[in-house]
Residue, then its C-alpha position, 0 to 999 in steps of 0.5 A: x476521431x473528427x470534431x464532428x464525430x466527436x460531437x455526434x458521439x456526445x449528442x449520441x450520449x445526451x440524448x439515450x442516456x448512456x452515462x454511468x456513475x461510480x462513487x467513492x467514498x470519503x472517510x472522517x477518520x476520527x469517527x470511523x464513518x463515511x462522511x459521503x461520496x463523491x460521485x464521478x461519471x463515464x461515458x459508455x465504456x464502448x465510447x471513445x468518450x468514455x473517460x470524463x478528461x475527453x467527454x467534458x473537454x468536447x462538451x465545453x468546446x460544444x458549449x454544453x457543459x452544463x447540459x451534459x453536467x446535468x445529465x451527470x447529476x441526474x444519472x448520479x442522484x438517481x443510483x444515489x437514490x436508488x442504493x440509499x446510500x449514507x452520508x452526503x452526496x458530493x456533485x461536481x460543476x463546473x463554475x463556467x457551467x454556471x455562467x454559461x447563456x444555456x444553464x437552468x437554475x432551479x434544474x439540480x433542485x428540481x432533480x433532488x426532489x424528483x429523487x427524495x434527496x434533502x438539499x442538507x445532503x448534497x455538497x456541490x463540488x466546484x472543480x475548476x478548469x479554466x479561468x473565472x473572471x467574473x466573480x460576482x457573477x459566480x458568487x450570486x450563484x454559489x449564494x443561490x445554492x446555499x440559499x436552498x440549502x446546499x453546502x459548497x465545496x472547492x476542489x483540487x485546491x492549489x492547482x486551479x487559476x484562482x483557487x485561493x482567491x474563490x476559497x477567500x471570497x466563497x468560503x466554501x465548507x469543505x476544501x478538497x487538497x490537489x492530489x498533487x500535494x498528497x503524492x509523496x508527501x511523507x517523502x515532501x518536506x515542502x509539500x507539508x509545509x502546504x498542506x499545513x498553511x491549508x489547515x491553518x487557513x481551514x481553521x481560522x475559515x472553518x472549512x473542512x479539510x478533504x485529502x484527495x487522491x491518496x494511495x499510499x499508507x505513508x502519505x494517510x500515516x503523515x496526513x493523520x498526524x498533521x490532523x487531516x480528518x477527511x481523507x479520499x482515494x484508492x488506498x481506501x476504496x476506488x470508485x465503484x458502481x456499488x461501493x461499501x457502506x462501511x468505513x472501517x472494512x475500507x481503512x487500513x487495520x491498525x489493531x494488534x489483533x490484525x493478522x501477523x503478516x510477513x515476508x516469508x508467507x508461503x503464498x499470495x492468496x491475500x493477494x488474489x483476485x479471481x477475475x476471469x480472464x479471455x482468450x487472445x482471440x477474443x473480439x475487442x467489442x466482446x472486451x469492450x462490454x465486459x469493462x462496460x458491464x463491470x465499472x470496478x473491473x480495472x484489468x483483463x488477462x488474455x490467456x494462449x491456447x494452454x491458458x497460459x498469460x500471453x498479455x494483459x488489457x488495462x482499462x485505461x489503455x484499451x480507452x485510448x487506442x479507441x479514442x483515435x478516429x475510427x478506432x471502435x469500427x476498425x478494431x470491434x470485430x478483431x482479436x484482442x490480441x491487436x490491442x492487449x499489452x504483452x508487457x505484463x507482470x507476472x508471479x507464481x503463487x508461491x512467491x513471496x510477498x518481498x519478491x512481489x514488491x521488489x519485481x513490482x518497484x524494479x519495473x519503470x512502466x508498472x503504474x500503480x493502478x495496473x494489476x498484475x497476473x497471479x498463476x499457478x505452475x504457470x496457468x492463470x489464476x486470477x489478477x493482483x493489484x499493486x496497491x494491495x502490495x504496497x498495503x501489505x507491506x506497509x502493515x509488515x513494516x508496521x507490526x515489525x516497528x511496533x515490536x522493534x528493538x529501540x536500539x537496533x531496530x531489528x524486530x524483538x521478541x514478538x516477531x522472533x516468536x512468530x517467526x519460530x511459529x511459522x517455521x514449524x507450522x510450515x515444516x521448513x528445514x531451517x537453522x536457527x542461530x542463537x548470536x551472542x557477544x562474548x566479554x561484553x559486559x567487561x568492555x561495556x565496563x571499560x569503554x562505556x554504554x555508548x561505545x558498547x551501543x556502537x558495537x551492538x548496531x555494528x554486529x546488527x548491519x553485519x547480520x543484515x548483510x548476511x541475510x536474504x530479506x526474502x528467505x532469512x530473519x534477523x531479530x534483536x532478543x535483547x542485550x547482545x543476544x541475537x537471532x539469525x534463521x538461515x536456509x539450510x544450504x550455504x548456513x556455514x560459509x555464511x556464519x563464517x563470514x559473519x564472524x570474519x565481519x564482526x571481527x574487522x569492524x570491532x577493530x576500530x572500538x578499541x584503544x591501541x594498547x588493548x589491541x596490541x595486547x589482544x585483550x583487556x582487563x576489567x572487573x569479573x563478575x565476582x569484581x575480581x581484576x581479569x583479563x578478557x580477550x577481545x570481543x568474539x561471537x559464540x553462536x548457538x545453531x539449532x538444525x530443524x529438519x522437517x521431521x521434527x517440526x510436530x514434535x516441538x513447539x517454538x518455545x522447545x525451539x527457542x530453548x534448544x537454540x539456548x542451550x547451543x549458544x550455552x555450549x558454544x560459550x564454554x569454547x574461548x574465542x569465535x565458536x559455533x555449536x550445532x544441535x541437530x533437532x532430529x539427534x535432540x528429539x531422540x535423545x529426548x524420548x531416551x530421556x523420557x523412557x529412562x523415567x518409566 
């Protein structure tokens, strides 16, 4: 697109009012309320200047930045007023636009009066893109805003040329930390140090800190722990034309009453967004119109003549493609297949959350803002969002950590009970293994509890090495008792490998004389010294069949596993005792009939 065409497009937008506003909430974590909304402007969706980066860059080059910003503010104020959104309205202002000769003081106040918005409800958010040399003139302009009742926010702290000087001289009411310092803060000590310093300065200057661009629950957790109260980002809510008014619905679930999620979930219904798709022959102009009508529509799936996905169109990719000279005219009537991406992720509804997470992380080009396709038997069903996968996986990890055994960090009794309940609900054929360490108490008496804990950690590692997280489960009941849930295919082979692994790993825990003797002497439960064999495993197994899932509950299933373990303990050395749920169910019926 030539410079002349860009200027023409800008003029058309300014004269015809082609701008529209999105709103992204800023949430107070401590109050669990929405502080306000940042207004974000976009050009027409069918224009190469749809992207705010391109739009404002052209306006800056043309010397019409102030004019464009006034138009953006007018649209934002109108939409904010029409929706009667609660809290404050954050309006972006470029400092350089205040210094333009065409800047007209008082226009913003007039707009607010026109739409019935009090100045005390508005925050002027300074967004710095270029160096600011005339600090005195800028200070005068900002003091003018303050005198009219506006609050001041400094955006992208740490990213601009002179943001720290702006902070010290302008004393803003709010400072927004640049996304760079939020991205991956849970994995970067230096970023945490930077944010910590910002919090200290903010406290001294009585400014409130807003962390923007939060995309991961881990980032939010670290920021919350550090004392950041005001937050904004995709994790909580994307910019939308009609944003939510309820902060509680936007915040990640943290209470004990939330639904327990599982990597073993039978489908991806929690991720499914029922979005319409388009055919591969759909004109590009029609797709552009769909994006224009729905500002929060991020992607569209493209289907072949059999209703199966053959591509995907992402809003940002389409906008980039149409920024090229004459691209809009060239492609408007061409089928969307010319511009769609055939490098997309499609997952079956029956796949587990863990499997989807692995697929996403294995894709080098999968961006967090790009959607993926969900199918049912190969046919298109809807779209899923990467951020939703991250949320669900993280909620699962939080649930597991809450009830984890403090030593091994394996799921404890609550998740174990939930796992057994799910098995029965899903009527899945499974093998439930109750694993116990033989001679563990006398081993502790001789070697001490520190070495005993090492043995427990060793067994936990051996168990983890033998499970597939996408379909198996391992938990720590307590002490030297563990629970393992395996699929019915190769469970005997895997248990034999577990026994060999544990026996080999345990050799490093014994003294040489005990290894040579193959036993050790320690007091038994009656206090009498007795010879005990080296550590071994007794495993009680319940082979669960779908036909018996409706006749027993989780407690009865656990009791069957415990009984199988006691039988195994009666056999010296490594042993496995199996109870078949079908046979056990028949025996229970016979026992009941015997009491009649």
